C-alpha positions in Angstrom: 130.9 115.8 169.1 130.3 116.9 165.4 128.6 114.7 163.0 131.1 112.4 161.2 130.0 111.9 157.6 132.4 109.1 157.0 131.3 107.1 160.1 127.8 107.3 158.7 128.8 106.4 155.2 131.2 103.6 156.1 128.8 100.6 156.2 127.7 101.1 152.6 130.6 103.2 151.1 132.1 100.3 149.1 128.7 99.6 147.6 127.9 103.1 146.4 131.3 104.5 145.5 132.6 103.2 142.1 135.7 101.0 142.2 138.9 102.7 141.7 141.1 102.7 138.6 143.5 100.0 140.0 145.4 99.7 136.7 146.1 103.5 136.7 147.1 103.4 140.3 149.5 100.5 139.7 151.0 102.5 136.8 151.5 105.6 138.9 152.8 103.7 142.0 155.1 101.4 140.0 155.3 99.2 143.2 157.9 96.4 143.6 156.8 93.1 145.2 158.5 94.1 148.5 157.0 97.6 148.6 155.7 99.0 151.9 152.6 101.0 150.9 150.7 103.6 152.9 147.1 104.3 151.9 146.7 107.7 153.5 143.1 108.6 154.2 142.3 105.1 152.9 138.8 104.8 154.3 137.4 101.3 154.0 140.4 100.0 152.1 138.4 100.2 148.9 141.6 100.9 146.9 144.3 99.3 148.9 142.4 96.0 149.2 142.9 95.6 145.5 146.5 96.7 145.6 147.7 94.4 148.4 148.5 91.5 146.0 151.0 93.8 144.2 153.0 95.0 147.2 154.7 93.5 150.2 152.5 95.2 152.9 149.8 97.8 153.2 149.1 100.2 156.0 145.9 102.0 155.8 145.4 105.2 157.8 142.2 107.2 158.4 140.6 109.2 161.2 137.1 107.7 160.8 136.6 104.8 163.1 133.7 103.6 161.0 135.9 103.5 157.9 138.7 101.7 159.8 136.2 99.1 161.1 135.2 98.3 157.5 138.9 98.2 156.5 139.5 95.8 159.3 137.3 93.2 157.6 139.6 93.1 154.6 142.5 90.6 154.7 146.1 91.8 155.2 145.4 95.5 155.6 146.8 97.1 158.7 144.3 99.8 159.7 145.7 102.7 161.7 143.9 105.7 163.2 145.9 108.7 162.2 145.6 112.3 161.0 147.5 112.8 157.7 148.9 115.9 159.3 150.6 114.0 162.1 151.5 110.4 161.0 152.8 107.9 163.6 155.5 106.6 161.3 159.3 107.0 161.3 160.9 109.2 158.6 161.6 107.4 155.3 159.4 104.5 156.3 157.3 103.8 153.2 158.3 103.0 149.6 155.0 104.3 148.3 152.3 106.6 149.7 148.9 106.7 148.0 146.2 109.2 148.7 143.0 108.7 146.7 140.1 111.2 146.8 141.1 112.3 150.3 143.3 115.4 150.1 140.3 117.7 149.8 139.0 116.4 153.2 142.1 117.1 155.3 142.2 120.2 157.5 145.8 121.3 156.6 146.8 120.2 153.1 150.2 121.8 153.3 151.0 120.0 156.5 149.7 116.7 155.1 152.1 117.1 152.1 155.0 117.8 154.4 154.1 114.7 156.5 153.7 112.4 153.4 157.1 113.7 152.2 158.7 113.0 155.6 157.6 109.3 155.7 158.3 108.3 152.1 161.8 106.9 151.4 164.3 108.4 149.0 163.6 106.7 145.7 160.0 106.3 146.7 156.9 108.1 145.5 153.7 109.8 146.6 150.7 109.4 144.4 147.8 111.7 144.9 144.6 111.2 142.9 141.9 113.9 143.4 138.8 114.8 141.5 139.6 117.3 138.8 138.0 120.5 140.1 138.0 121.9 136.5 135.3 119.4 135.6 131.7 120.7 136.0 130.5 117.5 137.6 133.3 117.8 140.2 132.3 121.4 140.9 128.8 120.1 141.7 130.2 117.5 144.1 132.3 120.2 145.8 129.2 122.4 146.3 127.2 119.4 147.6 130.0 118.6 150.1 129.9 122.2 151.3 126.2 122.1 151.7 126.5 118.8 153.6 128.9 120.7 155.9 131.9 118.5 155.0 135.3 120.1 155.5 136.1 119.8 151.8 138.6 122.1 150.1 139.3 121.1 146.5 142.6 122.2 144.9 143.4 122.2 141.2 146.3 120.0 140.0 148.9 122.9 140.0 148.0 123.8 143.6 148.4 120.1 144.6 151.9 120.0 143.0 152.9 123.3 144.7 152.4 121.6 148.1 155.7 119.8 147.4 158.3 122.6 147.0 161.2 120.3 148.0 164.5 120.5 146.0 164.7 116.8 145.5 161.1 116.3 144.4 160.4 115.3 140.8 156.7 116.0 140.1 154.5 114.7 137.3 150.9 115.9 136.8 148.2 114.8 134.4 144.5 114.4 134.3 142.4 111.4 133.2 138.7 111.6 132.9 137.5 113.2 136.1 140.7 112.7 138.0 143.8 114.8 138.6 147.0 112.8 139.3 150.1 114.2 141.0 153.0 111.9 141.3 155.9 113.1 143.5 159.1 111.1 143.3 161.6 111.6 146.2 165.1 111.6 144.7 
């Protein structure tokens, strides 16, 4: 079995990775109190743990059992082991789907986008926050992840948006500091 970087990092991940920009995520998600949220590739629940008080329910999916074990220690998260390319959820199931700093880790980014699109309800939104690969510091991180033999493949903001070629997709893109944000609304 290949080395799983995230199983190794899970016990101290929340301590060494800076806290997420929760206010920005709430702004982009625009959740309602009854919102059913999926945190796709959500790891330890570092992000969704803070968001749960703003939504009705949170399902966190990840493939790292170490990360899911850590997520299981946080109240009210529903950890689920799942690949983002093949989600175990019905079509139109979630009001909001969030993917923070995870798209560059998935094996098939186009299939992940199709799957996230399939499970978000009409009127819902998918929010993807990725490191902005145009920033020099992020380029260094990308090189470091390659050297560590992680399966990372960073996309620029336009390439992320192009993963959602659907007729009823309304896509907004912007960057803030070191982050690229793509918000896809399903009309």
